[in-house]
Backbone as a ProteinNet text record, in pm:
[ID]
protein_1_A
[PRIMARY]
MSPQADTDLSSNDRRRDRRIDAPMTVVIGNTPYAIGDWSLGGARIVDYVGTLTPGDVAQLRVLVPTAGPGALFRTEGRVQRVDPDSGSLGLEFEELDTVAFATLNRYFRERLFRGHA
[TERTIARY]
-1490.7	-1321.1	-1234.9	-1156.1	-1079.5	-941.5	-892.4	-759.4	-661.1	-530.6	-387.7	-321.3	-231	-112.7	-3.6	51.3	211.8	314.4	323.7	391.9	394.6	257.5	234.4	341.7	415.4	525.6	627.7	740.9	854	891.5	1017.2	1025.1	1064.4	1161.7	1193.2	1086.8	973.9	861.7	789.1	799.7	728.3	785.6	942.9	991.3	1088.9	1070.4	1183.3	1209.9	1133.5	1147.1	1160.4	1268.7	1240.3	1089.6	1021.5	903.2	942.7	830.6	782	707.4	672.1	518.1	464.8	543.8	464.9	342.7	260.1	108.2	54.1	-49.6	-87.3	-264.6	-327.5	-468.1	-497.2	-557.2	-583.8	-792.5	-831.8	-960.7	-973.5	-1051.1	-1090.4	-1218.8	-1280	-1393.9	-1453.1	-1531.7	-1555.5	-1491.4	-1456.4	-1400.5	-1254.9	-1244.6	-1095.7	-1041.7	-897.7	-826.8	-700	-676.8	-488.2	-428.9	-276.9	-207.4	-104.6	-82.4	7.7	127.1	179.5	326.3	325.3	439.5	454.8	578.2	613.6	716.9	690.5	793.1	771.8	702.3	693	635	474.6	439.5	292.5	290.5	182.5	129.6	54.7	47.1	-30.3	-175.8	-244.8	-359.1	-428.5	-457.3	-485.9	-649.2	-717.3	-853.9	-917.4	-880.1	-958.6	-1079.9	-1193.5	-1292.3	-1391.4	-1363	-1437.4	-1404.5	-1422.1	-1438.8	-1288.7	-1231.1	-1120.5	-993.1	-960.9	-897.4	-776.8	-692.2	-527.4	-543.8	-471.2	-497.8	-594.8	-687.6	-780.6	-667	-704.3	-702.4	-789.2	-732.8	-837.1	-799	-885.5	-874.3	-854	-762.8	-677.2	-680	-724.9	-694.6	-638.8	-490.5	-417.6	-391.7	-410.7	-356.5	-246.6	-141.6	-1	3.4	35.5	33.4	164.3	240.4	356.5	365.9	465.9	483.8	413.6	331.2	223.8	143.9	65.5	-80.5	-27.3	-130.9	-149.3	-143.7	-83.5	-129.5	-193.9	-288.1	-353.2	-323.5	-326.6	-276.3	-407.1	-416.6	-466.6	-388	-446.3	-351	-397.2	-325.3	-444.3	-363.4	-372.5	-319.8	-354	-249.4	-295.2	-284.1	-368	-413.8	-264.9	-210.3	-72.8	-147.6	-148.6	-235.2	-355.1	-387.9	-519.4	-536.4	-507	-497.8	-631.4	-681.6	-857.5	-835	-694.7	-697.9	-661.7	-539.4	-508.9	-595.3	-675.2	-731.4	-665.4	-548.1	-440.3	-466.5	-416.2	-457.7	-318.9	-260.7	-139.2	-152.8	-121.9	-108.8	3.7	-2.7	150.6	56.5	150.4	121.4	157.6	63.1	62	100	204.5	278.3	227.2	287	289	303.5	221.8	282.7	372.6	463.8	586.1	501.8	426.9	384.8	355.8	273.7	252.2	408.5	458.5	632	673	690.7	764	752.7	570.4	519.1	513.1	556.3	565.7	735.2	813.6	960.1	997.1	961.2	988.9	881.1	817	759.9	833.9	861.7	950.2	1083.9	1163.3	1261.7	1223	1140.9	1095.8	1145.5	1023.3	1051.5	1184.8	1256	1393.1	1463.4	1467.4	1529.8	1491.6	1372	1345.5	1367.4	1401	1390.1	1268.4	1196	1053.5	1039.7	1164.5	1141.1	1110.2
694	659.6	715.5	822.6	874.9	812.8	756.3	688.5	796.8	739.7	854.5	766.8	775.7	666.1	681	580.1	563.6	691.9	679.3	803.7	924	1003.3	1143.2	1143.9	1040.4	1058.3	1015.7	1102.4	1050.3	896.6	827	711.4	694	841.1	872.8	872.9	952.1	966.4	814.2	729.3	625	551.7	495.6	393.8	468.8	534.2	604.3	473.8	406.1	262	150.7	-3.6	-73	-142.1	-221.9	-279.1	-444.1	-485.5	-606.2	-663.5	-810.3	-843.1	-934.2	-891.9	-995.5	-958.2	-1066.1	-1038.2	-925.4	-870	-801.1	-741.5	-674.2	-665	-502.4	-426.3	-267.7	-303.8	-215.2	-160.8	-50	-13	128.4	120.7	178	199.1	91	16.1	-148.5	-251	-240.4	-293.5	-346.5	-484.7	-558.5	-556.9	-491.4	-553.9	-577.1	-691	-778.1	-655.4	-641.4	-548.4	-630.4	-608.7	-657	-631.4	-557.2	-511.6	-391.8	-344.3	-228.1	-202.2	-74.8	-65.1	17.6	95.3	166.5	338.5	340.1	436.1	473.2	301.1	289.1	191.3	174.3	15.9	-17.8	-105.7	-110.3	-213.1	-177.9	-281.2	-309.4	-442.2	-502.8	-556.5	-578.6	-564.4	-479.2	-341.1	-249.3	-216	-180.6	-113	-45.5	114	205.3	355.1	445.3	568.3	653.5	603.2	720.1	721.8	842.9	876.3	971.4	979.6	1063.1	1134.5	1172.9	1292	1299.3	1186.7	1141	1109.3	1108.3	1096.2	986.2	887.2	715.1	703.8	710.4	641.1	501.8	416.4	313.1	222.2	108	29.8	-94.2	-100.3	-201.1	-339.7	-445.2	-572.2	-640.6	-609.7	-698.6	-819.5	-974.2	-1052.8	-1121.4	-1029.3	-1067.5	-1159.2	-1230.6	-1358.6	-1336.3	-1417.8	-1418.7	-1347.6	-1252.8	-1208.4	-1108.7	-1096.2	-966.1	-876.3	-735.8	-596.7	-516.1	-431.1	-369.9	-221.4	-110	43.9	98.3	224.5	295.1	418.3	450.8	567.3	651.2	693.8	785.7	738.7	737.1	682.6	768.5	861.3	955.2	888.2	886.6	790.4	854.6	799.6	812.1	793.4	682.6	638.8	523.7	508	446.9	344.1	219.9	151.8	41.3	130.9	35.2	-111.7	-112.9	-235.5	-356.8	-327.1	-427.3	-442.4	-311.7	-338.5	-265.8	-216.7	-157.6	-22.5	5.2	135.9	155.4	273.3	294.6	399.6	412.1	467.9	489	662.8	674.5	676.2	622.7	647.8	792.9	868.1	965.2	985	1047.9	1040.3	900.6	808.7	682.1	740.1	661.8	715.8	639.3	645.4	574.5	413.4	362.7	247.6	196.9	260.2	181.7	156.4	225.1	272.5	165.6	117.7	10.2	-119.9	-106.2	-253.8	-312.2	-169.4	-195.9	-284.4	-182	-230.6	-338.3	-415.5	-515.9	-628.3	-605.9	-755.3	-728.7	-570.7	-638	-707.2	-652.7	-702.3	-862	-938	-1084.9	-1101.2	-1024.8	-1105.4	-1129.2	-1036.1	-1008.8	-1149.2	-1142.1	-1245.5	-1369.5	-1405.4	-1545.5	-1576.2	-1436.8	-1484.8	-1464.8	-1388.7	-1427.8	-1264.1	-1174	-1052.9	-1058.2
-1237.7	-1232.3	-1341.5	-1344.3	-1425	-1443.3	-1519.7	-1459.8	-1523.7	-1425.3	-1466.9	-1504.6	-1585.6	-1645.3	-1555.3	-1553.7	-1474.1	-1503.6	-1656.7	-1697	-1662.9	-1551.6	-1532	-1367.3	-1354.1	-1214.4	-1278.7	-1240.4	-1263.6	-1188.4	-1232.1	-1169.4	-1025.4	-1020.1	-892.1	-770.7	-802.9	-720.9	-673	-807.1	-812.1	-700.5	-706.9	-650.5	-510.2	-420	-387.8	-277.4	-221.5	-133.5	-203.7	-121.1	-173	-209	-286.4	-273	-249.4	-162.8	-131.4	-139.8	-194.6	-250.1	-123.3	-6.5	103.7	159.2	191	162.1	294	254.2	368.1	298.5	415.2	327	388.7	304.9	352	304.9	432.2	410.6	375.6	282.5	207.7	244.3	341.8	367.1	430.1	370.7	460.4	346	260.1	170.6	198.5	190.6	223.2	61.3	41	-52.9	-27	-104.5	-128.5	-133.1	-93.1	-147.1	-223.1	-352.9	-425.1	-384.7	-344.2	-368.1	-252.4	-176.2	-60	-28	27.1	91.7	204.2	253.1	377.7	363.3	197.8	143.6	112.6	56.3	15.7	-27.2	-147.6	-154.9	-299.6	-325.7	-488.4	-438.7	-436.8	-412	-547.1	-492.4	-651.4	-664.4	-782	-805	-771.6	-747	-683.5	-760.6	-678.6	-784.8	-655	-695.9	-659.1	-688.1	-638.7	-673.7	-682.6	-614.2	-579.9	-716.7	-692.2	-837.6	-810.5	-847.1	-852.9	-760.3	-638.3	-548.9	-430.6	-455.8	-341.5	-201.7	-98.5	2.1	103.3	106.3	167.8	325.8	398.9	525.1	539.6	558	549.4	689.1	671.1	773.9	756.3	781.1	713.7	823.4	780.4	838.9	828.3	913.1	880.6	946.7	845.3	914.8	1016.4	1087.7	1142.1	1235	1256.5	1346.7	1457.5	1494.1	1627.7	1599.7	1666.3	1608.8	1517.9	1446.5	1368.3	1398.6	1311.8	1375.2	1269	1343.8	1259.5	1281.4	1198.2	1206.6	1113.2	1180.8	1051.1	991	913.6	847.2	727.2	636.6	546.1	435.3	286.3	160	76.5	3	-113	-200.4	-298.8	-427.7	-526.9	-586.9	-717.3	-851.6	-847.4	-985.4	-978	-1099.9	-1088.6	-1255.8	-1231.2	-1346.5	-1392.5	-1460.1	-1458.7	-1558.7	-1617.2	-1714.8	-1646.8	-1528.3	-1428.7	-1298.4	-1253.5	-1140	-1026.9	-1033.4	-921	-891.9	-791.2	-743.8	-662.1	-688.4	-592.1	-543.9	-393.1	-288	-217	-166	-107.4	46.6	145.5	249.5	330.6	384.9	447.2	597.9	632.4	769.2	856.6	813	906.2	1070.8	1170.7	1280.9	1320.3	1433.6	1480	1521.4	1553.6	1550.9	1433.8	1334.6	1187.3	1118.3	1118.5	1054.2	1153	1249.6	1317.7	1274.6	1296.8	1283.3	1096.5	1012.1	857.5	843.2	897.2	893.4	946.3	1108.6	1140.3	1034	1008.7	886.4	742.4	716.2	603.9	637.6	772.3	811.1	832.1	886.2	906.7	754	682.2	521.2	465.8	480.8	419.1	471.5	625	678.2	666.8	637.6	567.2	419.7	366.3	195.2	121.9	171.5	81.5	17.8	4.7	-42.7	-165.2
[MASK]
+++++++++++++++++++++++++++++++++++++++++++++++++++++++++++++++++++++++++++++++++++++++++++++++++++++++++++++++++++++

């Protein structure tokens, strides 16, 4: 795995959207990972162990624990950065479909409403 420093991206590229630390899970391949924080634009995966490097596109399954039954959607994520020291992987969501966007947006708003943002 070849690491890429956060400084390779401008702060505008890294943080276009407000981030939230509400729990979610992402599955890459057959491995589930916790999401440390996320926004409608992307996510930071914690305790990542794998071969993805900046620029790679990964197939993702994202489990969103919304009120009531949870929701699962599929999308792609482009790796923006890998930090081997912290074990984190930063992904930008690639073209969320309408259902995925609505699911994330609803969960984001639920968390804000409950004061968990």
